[in-house]
BANUKOL-957771 format. One record per residue (C-alpha): x negated, y negated, z negated. Coordinates in Angstrom, 2 decimals. Layout:
+---------+---------+---------+
:       X :       Y :       Z :
+---------+---------+---------+
:       X :       Y :       Z :
...
+---------+---------+---------+
***
This chain:
+---------+---------+---------+
:       X :       Y :       Z :
+---------+---------+---------+
:   33.79 :  -19.36 :  -11.06 :
:   30.94 :  -17.32 :   -9.67 :
:   31.13 :  -14.64 :   -6.80 :
:   31.06 :  -11.48 :   -9.12 :
:   34.27 :  -13.13 :  -10.90 :
:   35.96 :  -13.74 :   -7.80 :
:   35.33 :  -10.20 :   -6.46 :
:   36.84 :   -8.92 :   -9.63 :
:   39.85 :  -11.02 :   -9.47 :
:   40.34 :  -10.02 :   -5.71 :
:   40.30 :   -6.27 :   -6.66 :
:   43.65 :   -6.72 :   -8.28 :
:   45.25 :   -7.42 :   -5.03 :
:   46.03 :   -5.24 :   -2.05 :
:   43.09 :   -5.80 :    0.33 :
:   45.56 :   -6.95 :    3.13 :
:   46.85 :   -9.83 :    1.29 :
:   46.12 :  -13.15 :    2.67 :
:   44.00 :  -15.67 :    0.65 :
:   44.76 :  -19.45 :    1.29 :
:   43.69 :  -22.91 :    0.59 :
:   45.71 :  -25.97 :    0.32 :
:   46.05 :  -27.88 :    3.41 :
:   44.83 :  -31.71 :    3.92 :
:   48.04 :  -33.10 :    2.85 :
:   50.33 :  -30.12 :    2.24 :
:   51.09 :  -26.70 :    3.63 :
:   48.35 :  -24.00 :    3.46 :
:   45.70 :  -22.75 :    5.35 :
:   43.72 :  -19.25 :    5.63 :
:   40.03 :  -19.40 :    4.48 :
:   38.12 :  -19.77 :    7.56 :
:   35.27 :  -21.72 :    6.77 :
:   32.59 :  -20.83 :    4.11 :
:   29.85 :  -23.59 :    3.28 :
:   26.82 :  -23.12 :    1.08 :
:   26.26 :  -26.40 :   -1.13 :
:   24.21 :  -27.43 :   -3.69 :
:   25.75 :  -29.00 :   -6.64 :
:   25.49 :  -30.92 :   -9.87 :
:   27.64 :  -29.30 :  -12.72 :
:   30.23 :  -30.96 :  -14.85 :
:   29.65 :  -34.67 :  -13.71 :
:   33.06 :  -35.91 :  -13.14 :
:   35.57 :  -36.68 :  -15.82 :
:   38.50 :  -38.38 :  -14.02 :
:   41.48 :  -36.02 :  -13.54 :
:   41.61 :  -36.79 :   -9.81 :
:   38.01 :  -35.54 :   -9.06 :
:   36.80 :  -32.16 :   -9.20 :
:   34.69 :  -31.56 :  -12.05 :
:   31.40 :  -30.97 :  -10.15 :
:   29.87 :  -32.79 :   -7.49 :
:   27.45 :  -32.41 :   -4.32 :
:   23.98 :  -32.97 :   -5.48 :
:   22.52 :  -36.28 :   -4.62 :
:   19.04 :  -34.62 :   -4.15 :
:   19.37 :  -30.86 :   -3.53 :
:   15.93 :  -30.09 :   -4.52 :
:   16.70 :  -31.36 :   -8.08 :
:   16.13 :  -28.80 :  -10.86 :
:   19.94 :  -29.33 :  -12.05 :
:   21.44 :  -28.67 :   -8.49 :
:   22.63 :  -25.11 :   -8.36 :
:   23.85 :  -22.97 :   -5.29 :
:   27.51 :  -22.78 :   -4.76 :
:   30.00 :  -21.30 :   -1.75 :
:   32.67 :  -23.70 :   -0.71 :
:   35.67 :  -21.90 :    0.78 :
:   37.97 :  -24.17 :    3.04 :
:   40.32 :  -23.53 :    5.88 :
:   41.37 :  -25.37 :    9.16 :
:   44.74 :  -25.93 :   10.66 :
:   44.12 :  -23.87 :   13.91 :
:   47.51 :  -25.01 :   15.23 :
:   46.47 :  -28.59 :   15.07 :
:   45.86 :  -30.46 :   18.44 :
:   43.47 :  -32.90 :   16.75 :
:   41.39 :  -30.25 :   14.97 :
:   40.62 :  -30.35 :   11.31 :
:   37.37 :  -31.10 :   10.14 :
:   38.02 :  -30.43 :    6.41 :
:   34.85 :  -30.09 :    4.00 :
:   32.18 :  -30.53 :    6.91 :
+---------+---------+---------+
***
């Protein structure tokens, strides 16, 4: 999905509705982190991996920019370092 497609989908919902991501082992977190990444598309075929992967060399011509949305459990005493 690209940003314009996400915006189009989000327009279908009330602007005050929460947007969540899955928690580390269960539950849900609010989106609180946005990370720019360079990724290589469609490289993983195993069902337990996401289909795209971080680019080994971000300068490669097949690496594309992407925005990773993540969330932290702000109630956790340990802190959550997800997706850093």
